[in-house]
N, C-alpha and C positions, 0 to 999 in steps of 0.2 A: 439716179436718186442719191441725194445727199444725206450722209449719215451725220449724226449730231454728236459731238465731243464736248461734254461740259462736265465739270466736277467742282463740288463745293466741299472743302475738307475743313475740319477744325481740330484744334490740339488743345485740350484744357489740363492743366496740371496746377492744382490748388496749392500744393507745397511749395511750388516755384513760382507762383503768381503768374503763370503763363495762360493767356487766353487768346489764342492766335486763329486766324483762318487764313485759307489759300484757295484762291479760284483759279480754274483752268478753263479756257474756252477756245474753240477753234472757229474762226470767222472768215469769209471770203473777204478780201479787200478790193478796192476800187480798180486796181490795175490787172486783175485776172488771176492773182496768186491767192495765197491763203496766209493767215496769221494765227500764231499762238499768242493769245492774250493771258497774261498772268497777273493777279491781284493779290497782294498779301498785306497782312497788318494784325492789329489787335482788334478782337472783337468789339463791335460797337464804335469803332473809329474809322475815319477814311484811311485807306492804305495807300501803298505804293502800286503803280503800274508798270508793266513792261510788256512791250508788244515786239514779238520776233516774227520777221518776215519769212516766209516759206514759198518755194517755187511750185509746189504741188499739195494736194490734199493728203496724199501719202506721207510726204515729208513732214507735214504739220501733225498728222496722226501719230507718226513715230516720236516726235518730240513730245506732244501730249502724254503718250503712254510711258516714256521715259521719266519725265518730271512727275507724273502720277506715282509710279513705282518709288521713285526717289523719296517723295514727301511721305508716302505711306510707311516706308522703313524708318523715317525719322518720327513717328508716332503719330501722325495725321490720321483722322479717320473720317 
């Protein structure tokens, strides 16, 4: 059974004019491994995308959890 790893985070700070989003998603890729897909940018605008290749679902899940904790510490909710 495949577990789903997906998170959409936002950070809004009106005083600093910060309206940001951060997406995290774990997906299988065509060659049998797993990918951590990250997208970030300003809310309402297209963002940047980075794909990190991982050898296993466990490795991708660890990367997902680490990045999620890091963003939550930086004020994303």
